[in-house]
C-alpha positions in Angstrom: 22.9 20.8 7.4 25.0 21.3 4.3 28.7 21.4 5.1 30.8 24.3 3.9 32.9 22.3 1.5 29.6 21.1 -0.2 28.5 24.6 -0.8 31.9 25.6 -2.3 31.8 22.5 -4.5 28.3 23.3 -5.7 29.2 26.9 -6.5 32.3 25.6 -8.4 30.2 23.3 -10.5 27.8 26.1 -11.5 30.7 28.4 -12.3 32.0 25.7 -14.7 28.5 25.4 -16.3 27.9 21.9 -15.0 24.2 21.3 -14.3 24.5 19.4 -11.1 21.3 17.8 -9.8 21.1 18.7 -6.2 18.7 19.4 -3.4 15.1 20.1 -4.3 15.9 20.9 -7.9 15.9 17.3 -9.3 12.6 17.7 -11.2 13.5 21.3 -12.0 16.5 19.9 -13.9 14.5 17.0 -15.4 11.8 19.3 -16.7 14.4 21.1 -18.9 15.0 17.8 -20.7 11.4 17.7 -21.9 9.4 19.8 -24.4 12.5 21.8 -25.3 10.8 23.6 -28.1 11.1 27.3 -27.3 8.3 29.8 -27.4 8.0 32.6 -29.9 9.1 35.5 -27.7 8.9 38.2 -30.4 6.6 41.2 -30.5 3.9 41.0 -33.2 2.1 44.0 -34.8 -1.0 41.8 -35.0 -2.7 39.6 -32.4 -2.3 36.0 -33.6 -4.0 34.4 -30.6 -7.1 34.4 -28.5 -7.6 34.1 -24.8 -9.5 35.0 -21.6 -9.1 38.4 -20.0 -6.8 38.2 -17.0 -6.4 41.9 -16.3 -6.8 45.2 -18.2 -5.3 48.6 -17.5 -6.4 51.8 -19.3 -3.9 54.7 -19.3 -1.5 53.1 -16.8 1.4 52.2 -19.1 2.3 53.8 -22.4 4.4 51.3 -24.3 4.3 47.7 -25.5 7.5 47.0 -23.5 5.8 48.1 -20.3 2.6 46.0 -21.0 4.9 43.0 -21.7 6.6 43.5 -18.4 3.3 43.5 -16.5 2.4 40.2 -18.1 5.9 38.8 -17.3 5.6 39.9 -13.7 2.2 38.1 -13.4 3.3 34.9 -15.2 3.0 32.8 -12.1 -0.5 34.1 -11.5 -1.5 33.0 -15.0 -0.6 35.7 -17.5 0.4 34.0 -20.8 0.2 36.9 -23.3 -0.5 40.6 -23.6 -2.0 43.0 -26.1 -1.1 46.7 -26.1 -3.1 49.2 -28.1 -2.2 52.8 -28.6 -4.6 55.5 -29.9 -3.9 57.9 -32.8 -5.8 60.9 -34.1 -8.6 58.8 -35.5 -8.9 56.2 -32.6 -11.8 57.9 -31.0 -13.9 56.7 -33.9 -13.4 53.1 -32.7 -13.6 53.8 -29.0 -9.8 53.9 -28.2 -8.9 57.1 -26.4 -6.1 56.0 -24.0 -3.3 53.5 -24.0 -4.7 50.1 -23.3 -2.9 47.1 -21.9 -4.7 43.7 -21.8 -3.2 40.6 -20.0 -4.5 37.2 -21.1 -4.5 33.6 -19.9 -5.8 30.4 -21.5 -4.2 31.5 -24.7 -4.3 29.6 -28.0 -2.9 30.3 -31.4 -5.3 31.4 -34.2 -4.6 31.8 -38.0 -6.2 35.3 -38.2 -5.6 38.7 -36.5 -7.7 39.0 -33.4 -6.7 42.6 -32.6 -9.5 44.5 -30.8 -8.4 47.7 -32.7 -6.9 46.6 -36.0 -3.7 48.4 -37.0 -3.3 50.0 -33.5 -2.2 47.0 -31.4 0.9 44.9 -30.8 1.1 41.7 -28.8 3.3 38.9 -27.5 3.9 36.2 -25.0 5.0 36.8 -21.5 8.6 35.8 -22.4 8.8 38.8 -24.8 9.8 41.1 -22.0 13.5 41.7 -21.4 14.4 41.7 -17.7 15.3 45.3 -17.1 14.0 48.2 -15.1 11.5 50.5 -16.7 12.0 53.7 -14.7 9.8 55.9 -16.8 6.7 53.9 -16.0 6.7 54.3 -12.3 5.2 57.8 -12.2 2.4 56.6 -14.5 1.5 53.6 -12.4 1.8 55.6 -9.1 0.8 59.2 -10.0 0.1 60.2 -6.4 3.4 58.9 -5.0 6.4 61.1 -4.0 8.1 62.1 -7.3 11.5 61.6 -5.8 10.7 57.9 -5.2 9.2 57.2 -8.6 12.0 58.9 -10.5 13.8 55.5 -10.9 13.5 51.9 -9.8 16.8 52.0 -7.9 15.6 55.1 -6.0 12.3 53.5 -5.1 13.8 50.1 -4.1 16.8 51.7 -2.4 14.4 53.7 -0.2 12.1 50.8 0.5 12.8 47.2 -0.7 9.4 46.1 0.6 7.8 47.5 -2.6 9.2 44.5 -4.5 6.9 42.1 -2.8 3.9 44.4 -2.2 1.0 43.5 -4.5 -1.8 45.1 -6.4 -4.3 44.3 -3.6 -2.3 45.5 -0.7 -4.2 48.0 1.4 -7.6 47.2 -0.2 -10.6 46.0 1.8 -11.5 42.4 1.3 -14.5 43.2 -0.9 -12.2 45.3 -3.2 -9.5 42.7 -3.5 -11.0 40.9 -6.5 -8.2 41.6 -9.0 -5.3 39.2 -9.6 -2.5 39.6 -7.0 -0.1 41.4 -9.3 3.2 42.8 -7.9 3.5 45.9 -10.1 6.9 47.1 -8.8 8.5 43.7 -9.2 7.2 43.6 -12.8 8.5 47.0 -13.8 11.7 46.9 -11.7 12.9 43.3 -12.0 16.6 44.1 -11.9 16.3 46.2 -8.7 13.9 43.6 -7.2 16.4 40.8 -7.9 14.0 39.0 -10.1 15.9 38.2 -13.3 16.8 34.8 -14.6 19.4 33.5 -17.0 17.6 32.7 -20.2 20.2 30.2 -21.3 19.8 28.1 -18.2 16.0 28.3 -18.3 15.7 27.3 -21.9 13.7 30.3 -23.0 14.3 32.2 -26.2 14.4 35.7 -24.8 17.8 36.7 -26.0 19.1 37.7 -22.6 17.9 37.5 -19.1 14.2 36.8 -18.6 11.9 37.6 -15.7 12.3 35.0 -13.0 8.5 34.7 -12.8 8.4 33.8 -16.5 11.2 31.2 -16.1 9.4 29.8 -13.0 6.0 29.6 -14.8 7.7 27.7 -17.7 9.4 25.3 -15.3 6.0 24.6 -13.7 4.5 23.8 -17.0 7.3 21.4 -18.0 7.4 19.8 -14.5 3.9 18.4 -15.1 5.3 16.6 -18.1 8.1 14.8 -16.1 7.0 11.1 -15.7 7.2 9.5 -12.3 9.4 6.4 -12.4 8.7 3.4 -10.2 11.6 4.3 -7.9 10.4 7.9 -7.6 6.7 7.2 -7.0 5.0 8.2 -3.7 3.8 5.1 -1.9 0.3 5.4 -0.3 -0.2 3.3 2.8 3.5 2.6 3.3 5.7 3.5 6.2 9.6 3.5 6.1 11.2 2.7 9.4 14.8 2.3 10.5 15.4 0.9 14.0 18.6 2.9 14.2 16.9 6.2 13.9 16.1 8.9 11.4 17.6 12.1 10.1 15.1 14.8 11.0 11.5 15.3 11.9 9.4 18.3 10.8 6.1 18.8 12.6 2.9 20.5 11.3 3.5 19.6 7.6 0.3 19.8 5.5 0.8 16.9 3.1 3.1 14.3 1.6 4.0 16.6 -1.3 5.5 19.2 1.1 7.3 16.4 3.0 8.8 15.2 -0.2 10.0 18.7 -1.0 11.6 19.1 2.4 13.4 15.8 1.9 14.6 16.6 -1.6 16.0 19.9 -0.5 18.3 18.2 2.1 21.6 16.8 0.7 21.5 14.0 3.3 17.9 12.9 2.9 17.3 9.7 0.9 13.6 9.1 1.8 10.7 10.4 3.8 7.5 9.3 5.6 4.5 11.5 6.0 2.2 10.6 8.9 -1.4 11.1 7.9 -2.4 9.6 11.2 -0.8 9.1 14.6 1.4 6.0 14.7 3.8 4.8 17.4 6.0 7.7 18.5 4.9 10.0 15.6 1.9 12.3 15.4 -0.4 13.2 12.6 1.3 15.7 10.2 4.8 14.7 11.2 7.3 14.5 8.3 10.2 12.2 9.0 13.3 12.4 6.9 15.6 9.3 6.5 19.2 9.2 5.5 19.8 5.5 5.4 18.8 2.7 2.9 17.7 0.7 5.9 14.6 2.8 6.1 13.5 1.9 2.6 14.4 -1.7 2.9 12.4 -1.7 6.2 9.2 -0.6 4.4 5.9 -2.1 5.4 2.2 -1.5 4.8 0.4 0.8 7.2 -2.5 3.1 6.4 -1.0 5.8 8.7 1.6 6.9 6.2 2.7 8.0 2.8 6.3 7.4 1.9 8.8 7.8 -0.9 12.3 8.6 -1.9 13.8 12.1 -2.3 13.4 11.9 -6.1 9.6 11.8 -5.7 9.5 15.5 -5.0 8.2 17.8 -7.8 9.6 21.2 -8.8 6.8 23.3 -7.3 6.2 26.3 -5.1 4.3 25.3 -1.9 2.4 28.5 -1.8 -0.4 27.5 0.5 2.0 26.2 3.2 4.2 29.3 3.0 1.1 31.5 3.1 -0.1 29.8 6.3 3.3 30.0 7.9 3.3 33.7 7.2 -0.2 34.2 8.6 0.6 32.4 11.8 3.7 34.5 12.1 2.0 37.9 11.7 3.2 38.4 8.1 -0.1 37.8 6.3 0.8 40.3 3.5 3.3 37.7 2.2 1.0 35.2 0.5 3.1 33.0 -1.7 6.6 31.8 -2.5 7.5 34.5 -4.9 6.8 37.2 -2.3 8.6 35.3 0.4 11.7 34.5 -1.6 12.1 38.1 -2.7 11.7 39.4 0.8 14.2 36.9 2.1 16.8 37.8 -0.6 16.6 41.4 0.6 16.6 40.4 4.3 19.9 38.6 3.8 21.2 40.8 1.0 21.9 38.1 -1.5 20.7 37.4 -5.1 19.9 33.7 -5.1 18.5 31.1 -2.6 21.7 29.1 -2.6 23.5 32.1 -1.0 21.1 32.2 1.9 22.5 31.4 5.3 20.4 28.2 5.5 19.1 27.6 2.0 17.7 24.1 2.1 14.2 24.7 3.6 13.5 27.6 1.2 14.8 25.7 -1.8 12.5 22.8 -0.8 9.3 24.8 -0.2 9.9 27.3 -3.1 11.7 25.3 -5.7 10.4 27.2 -8.7 11.2 30.7 -7.4 14.6 29.6 -6.2 15.6 27.7 -9.3 14.6 30.5 -11.6 17.1 32.8 -9.8 20.0 30.3 -9.8 23.1 32.0 -11.3 24.0 31.0 -14.8 27.3 29.9 -16.3 29.1 33.2 -16.0 27.2 35.0 -13.2 27.2 34.9 -9.5 25.5 37.7 -7.6 24.3 39.7 -10.5 22.7 42.5 -8.6 24.3 45.2 -6.5 24.1 44.8 -2.7 22.0 47.4 -0.8 23.9 50.3 0.7 24.4 50.2 4.5 21.7 52.8 5.1 19.0 50.5 3.7 20.3 47.1 4.4 18.2 45.3 7.1 20.4 45.0 10.2 18.7 41.9 11.5 16.2 39.2 10.8 14.3 36.9 13.2 13.7 33.4 12.1 10.3 31.7 12.4 9.5 28.0 12.7 6.4 26.1 11.5 3.7 26.2 14.1 3.8 23.3 16.5 7.4 22.5 15.7 8.9 23.4 19.1 12.1 21.3 19.4 12.8 19.0 16.5 14.0 15.5 17.1 16.9 13.7 15.5 18.5 10.4 16.2 21.6 8.6 15.0 22.6 5.0 15.2 23.8 4.0 18.7 22.8 7.3 20.3 19.9 8.5 22.4 17.3 11.1 21.3 18.5 14.7 21.5 16.9 18.1 20.9 18.3 20.4 18.3 17.2 23.7 17.0 15.0 23.3 13.9 16.2 24.9 10.7 14.0 27.9 9.9 11.5 27.4 7.1 10.7 31.1 7.0 12.2 34.4 8.0 10.9 37.9 8.4 12.6 41.2 7.7 11.7 44.6 9.1 11.7 46.8 6.0 9.2 49.3 7.3 6.3 50.6 5.3 5.9 50.1 1.6 4.6 52.3 -1.2 1.1 51.3 -0.4 -0.4 51.4 3.1 -0.4 48.0 4.7 -3.2 46.6 6.7 -4.1 43.0 7.7 -6.6 41.2 5.4 -10.1 41.2 6.6 -10.4 37.6 5.5 -10.7 35.0 8.3 -7.2 33.9 9.2 -7.2 30.2 10.2 -4.3 29.0 12.2 -2.2 26.3 10.6 -2.6 23.9 13.6 -6.4 24.4 13.7 -6.6 23.8 10.0 -4.7 20.5 10.2 -6.4 19.1 13.3 -9.9 20.4 12.8 
């Protein structure tokens, strides 16, 4: 567990603008050193690119700014660029009768104008959207909602924070839920949903704060370019063992990549071993964290295991694992890291993962979403706290299925039981703007998935 003075020191380093590599953010930091060329984040009156259709909305938003925000909000789902076309008195002649917003992925630059309606369209990349609330768009997106709630983002979120992580598909039957899982309120109300990022820290040329989803998507792209060094390479068929003990054991972990993330997020973890098969006192899917160099020096070949040092972790969101944890905890409507992190920030009434009561597991499992919200040089909590009437009064922590009591050992001591650090938490925020119902899809328990 991170000591109090370590947290204060970390906050002090960030307030001074020092980019300290800590926790699960090592490759997040490293990714910023590569491919530093910034994107063109301006709005164009032509369409200088082509791409595949990601989503289209007719008559839902009425401005280029709003269309850009929808793309920014869906950046982690794959939106790279947008096209917004607005009709005029002659548009019916070319088949354009309502405002039209198109979201694109697999985008590539082209030398000519690819506008579907020449002279009536504007376009841009996802990073063209400034991170600010667009109050006027709510009533257009949700015409049947209570007018008092859609009058402004602050009113809507103040009444029900859960709208920030509710998605396009919530409440739909399985056969209807074929559209991308877009969180419309988070896209149009990023300030109220605590989903802004410091552009200077992220290396994006937005000219202010960008959407956290845009920053996270850019970090994900750059992370894939970070080369693995010999020291930071995952070793297949290798087990690390220290006869004196180990730091911590997670149970029911899906793979070595997640195990590495859990190690990297702990300030005390130096190395890890993931058990792909039973071996000695450890079971399949155990993730053992080590805090001594004796563990790595005691490495030996064994097909049971995959091992590595903390720096082998990648800056990623472990969406599948988080989704499975949510399903086994009765929170199946939270399906990925972005939804989980936003819900957790509201549950504990903070603006960044580092301010959570126990940040390490969340920072490890959801590195992209957490790093994108890390305060910049001159900001701390940049969003107002919720008023007492809407602040959740309690949260209940959940632990990964099959964890039970975690085991920790120290040199010269006997095995003791300790309470596991929570990997996930739930908040009772009540109903959201859309009716909630469990997905009709088959929910497979995490333990069954891993042992079947």
